[in-house]
Phi, psi and omega in degrees: 000334180295321179299316184297317179295321179294321179296315179298318182288326177297320181293318176308316181293318175298327186264349185306324180302346179281337182137201184290121180258134176246129180252143174219133183285141182199130171053041177076009173224214184215141175253148183243124173242149174228127179055030179073016173256123181288117179240351187199155176217155167254131179212133178059033178077012182223148176283124169241142180248143186299137172228164174211185183303338177276340183239350185298320178299324182290317180294314177299321180290336182268006174081014177290156182242142182288161173281111179240140172219153177268132171280161176249015194280324179199162181290348180269347178298142176262158172309142178260125184257123185252165178279057174216142183229147175305154173284147176299150185305314187289332176293340180281353184277329186197154177301327177294324180282335179280328187316308182298313179303315181297321177301312182296320183295314174307311183300319176298318179296320174295320182294311176306316176299315185288337179284339180287145180273140179312146175299136179297139175287144180294143178296145175272147181295146179300147177262000000 
């Protein structure tokens, strides 16, 4: 468990140049938020950064791997691939090396938030 906590703190330091990083335990791993945007997660002992159609090719070109998990619902279920990619190995060495990749994750999270429709306002009562 100590090694896992060390990884969480190391990743928090790597992402810190983006702003205040909030970490939340989730699904046996950790989620990382900057300005309430979910930009990264730790699962299976690896850091995964948010990606989207605009950034996926850059992650793939750097040899990063997508976040894939198996569901346990039935034997017919296929692996599920999420929009998160491992960080490049050299990016894990310092905040300076991580910064361009973290910015890509933040930009993807901003685009995802902008694409969501605003919540419907409750109807006003008739007068």
